[in-house]
C-alpha positions as CSV (number, residue, x, y, z in Angstrom):
1,X,-17.3,58.0,-50.9
2,X,-19.6,58.1,-53.9
3,X,-20.4,55.2,-56.2
4,X,-22.4,54.7,-59.4
5,X,-25.1,52.1,-59.8
6,X,-23.1,49.9,-62.2
7,X,-20.1,49.7,-59.9
8,X,-22.3,49.1,-56.8
9,X,-24.3,46.2,-58.3
10,X,-21.1,44.6,-59.8
11,X,-19.3,44.7,-56.5
12,X,-22.2,43.3,-54.6
13,X,-22.8,40.6,-57.2
14,X,-19.1,39.5,-57.1
15,X,-19.0,39.9,-53.3
16,X,-16.2,42.4,-53.8
17,X,-16.5,44.0,-50.4
18,X,-15.2,43.7,-46.9
19,X,-17.0,40.9,-45.0
20,X,-16.9,40.1,-41.4
21,X,-19.0,37.9,-39.1
22,X,-18.8,37.7,-35.4
23,X,-20.9,35.2,-33.5
24,X,-21.7,35.6,-29.8
25,X,-24.1,33.9,-27.3
26,X,-27.1,35.9,-26.1
27,X,-26.2,35.0,-22.5
28,X,-22.8,36.7,-23.0
29,X,-24.2,40.1,-24.0
30,X,-27.7,40.2,-22.6
31,X,-26.6,41.9,-19.3
32,X,-23.3,43.5,-20.4
33,X,-23.5,46.9,-22.1
34,X,-19.6,47.0,-22.2
35,X,-19.5,43.7,-24.2
36,X,-22.1,45.2,-26.6
37,X,-20.0,48.4,-26.8
38,X,-16.9,46.5,-27.7
39,X,-18.7,44.5,-30.4
40,X,-20.3,47.7,-31.8
41,X,-16.9,49.5,-31.8
42,X,-15.4,46.7,-33.9
43,X,-18.3,46.9,-36.3
44,X,-18.0,50.7,-36.7
45,X,-14.2,50.6,-37.0
46,X,-14.4,48.0,-39.8
47,X,-17.1,49.9,-41.6
48,X,-15.2,53.2,-41.3
49,X,-12.0,51.5,-42.6
50,X,-13.9,50.2,-45.7
51,X,-15.3,53.7,-46.4
52,X,-11.8,55.2,-46.1
53,X,-10.6,52.7,-48.7
54,X,-13.6,53.4,-51.0
55,X,-14.9,49.9,-50.4
56,X,-18.3,48.5,-49.6
57,X,-18.7,46.4,-46.4
58,X,-20.9,43.9,-44.8
59,X,-20.1,43.6,-41.1
60,X,-22.4,41.2,-39.1
61,X,-22.9,40.3,-35.5
62,X,-24.8,37.0,-35.0
63,X,-26.4,36.5,-31.6
64,X,-27.2,32.9,-30.9
65,X,-29.7,31.5,-28.3
66,X,-33.3,30.7,-27.9
67,X,-34.2,33.9,-29.9
68,X,-31.4,34.3,-32.4
69,X,-30.9,37.7,-34.1
70,X,-28.4,39.0,-36.6
71,X,-27.2,42.6,-36.7
72,X,-25.5,43.9,-39.9
73,X,-23.9,47.1,-40.9
74,X,-23.8,47.7,-44.7
75,X,-22.8,50.8,-46.6
76,X,-25.1,51.4,-49.6
77,X,-26.8,54.1,-51.6
78,X,-30.3,53.0,-50.5
79,X,-31.8,51.2,-47.5
80,X,-31.9,47.8,-49.1
81,X,-29.8,44.9,-48.0
82,X,-27.2,43.5,-50.3
83,X,-29.4,40.4,-50.7
84,X,-31.9,42.6,-52.6
85,X,-29.3,44.4,-54.8
86,X,-31.1,43.7,-58.0
87,X,-34.0,46.0,-56.9
88,X,-31.7,49.0,-56.6
89,X,-31.8,49.5,-60.3
90,X,-35.4,50.4,-60.0
91,X,-34.5,53.5,-58.1
92,X,-31.4,55.0,-59.6
93,X,-29.8,56.1,-62.9
94,X,-26.9,54.0,-64.2
95,X,-24.0,56.4,-64.6
96,X,-24.7,59.0,-61.9
97,X,-22.6,58.9,-58.7
98,X,-24.5,58.6,-55.4
99,X,-23.3,59.2,-51.8
100,X,-23.0,56.1,-49.6
101,X,-24.8,55.8,-46.2
102,X,-24.3,53.3,-43.4
103,X,-27.4,51.1,-42.7
104,X,-28.1,49.0,-39.6
105,X,-30.1,45.9,-40.3
106,X,-31.8,43.6,-37.8
107,X,-32.9,40.1,-38.8
108,X,-34.8,37.8,-36.5
109,X,-38.0,35.8,-36.6
110,X,-38.8,37.4,-33.2
111,X,-38.6,41.0,-34.5
112,X,-41.8,41.7,-36.4
113,X,-44.0,40.1,-39.1
114,X,-41.4,40.6,-41.8
115,X,-38.5,39.4,-39.6
116,X,-36.4,42.3,-40.8
117,X,-35.7,46.0,-40.0
118,X,-33.3,48.4,-41.7
119,X,-32.4,51.9,-40.5
120,X,-29.8,54.5,-41.5
121,X,-27.3,54.7,-38.7
122,X,-24.9,57.2,-40.1
123,X,-23.6,59.1,-43.1
124,X,-20.1,58.7,-44.4
125,X,-19.0,61.9,-42.8
126,X,-20.6,61.0,-39.4
127,X,-18.9,57.6,-39.3
128,X,-15.4,59.0,-40.2
129,X,-15.6,62.3,-38.1
130,X,-17.7,61.3,-35.1
131,X,-16.9,57.6,-34.6
132,X,-17.6,57.6,-30.9
133,X,-21.1,59.2,-31.4
134,X,-22.0,56.6,-34.0
135,X,-20.7,53.8,-31.7
136,X,-23.0,55.0,-28.9
137,X,-25.9,55.2,-31.4
138,X,-25.2,51.6,-32.5
139,X,-25.0,50.3,-28.9
140,X,-28.4,51.9,-28.1
141,X,-29.9,50.5,-31.3
142,X,-28.6,47.0,-30.6
143,X,-29.9,47.1,-27.0
144,X,-33.3,48.3,-28.2
145,X,-33.5,45.5,-30.8
146,X,-32.4,42.9,-28.3
147,X,-35.1,44.0,-25.9
148,X,-37.7,44.0,-28.8
149,X,-36.7,40.4,-29.7
150,X,-36.8,39.3,-26.1
151,X,-40.3,40.7,-25.6
152,X,-41.8,39.7,-29.0
153,X,-44.8,37.5,-28.9
154,X,-45.5,35.7,-32.1
155,X,-49.1,35.8,-33.2
156,X,-50.5,32.4,-33.4
157,X,-51.6,31.7,-36.9
158,X,-55.3,31.7,-37.1
159,X,-56.6,28.4,-38.5
160,X,-58.3,29.2,-41.7
161,X,-61.8,28.0,-41.7
162,X,-63.3,26.9,-44.9
163,X,-66.1,29.0,-45.9
164,X,-69.2,26.8,-46.5
165,X,-69.9,26.4,-50.1
166,X,-72.2,29.1,-51.4
167,X,-75.7,27.8,-51.0
168,X,-78.0,28.1,-53.9
169,X,-81.0,30.2,-52.9
170,X,-83.9,27.9,-52.0
171,X,-86.5,27.5,-54.7
172,X,-89.6,29.5,-54.0
173,X,-92.3,27.4,-52.6
174,X,-95.8,28.3,-53.4
175,X,-98.1,27.6,-50.7
176,X,-101.6,26.6,-51.6
177,X,-104.0,26.9,-48.9
178,X,-106.4,24.1,-48.8
179,X,-109.7,25.3,-47.7
180,X,-111.7,22.6,-46.0
181,X,-115.0,22.0,-47.7
182,X,-117.8,23.5,-45.7
183,X,-120.2,21.0,-44.4
184,X,-123.7,22.0,-44.3
185,X,-125.3,21.1,-41.2
186,X,-129.0,20.9,-41.1
187,X,-130.4,22.3,-38.0
188,X,-133.5,20.8,-36.8
189,X,-135.5,22.4,-34.1
190,X,-138.0,20.6,-32.2
191,X,-141.0,22.3,-30.7
192,X,-141.5,21.9,-27.1
193,X,-144.7,20.1,-26.4
194,X,-147.1,21.9,-24.3
195,X,-148.0,20.2,-21.0
196,X,-151.5,19.2,-20.5
């Protein structure tokens, strides 16, 4: 599947693409690789079907719980989520056709500082010809991200301390040394009287 920039941005803007959202509790998948695999299989099959019909897709898996996370598969010409589609025009020419890739997005406030990560998971050929391999790749990616989210420790925001107002340099003080006036002391000597 190839698409030009004008068609891509129009389809995204008008939400003219396959959309699916599956919601699952973290407790239901945290210890079950088979449950993750069945969800990943569904995501890959829907994305592959969209590609076969020359359509874009946005297939999401929302994991709820204490540390919620959303996984999304989107096919696009660049590693930008559909929510940032207006930026795509900065990178491509209008009328040229571009190949479509499948991107795996992870969104969670417990992921990293930006709360977002996007990776290319497959090419169009890989997802249509080696579906099982791509499913396994997606399962491993989901499990790795779930582990990262579970172990993430948010940095506590450092309280911003106000810098003290810039002090003006102290005015130079000139020290004048007062010299004590010398007192003149008159020494008188007395002669010792001779004994008689």
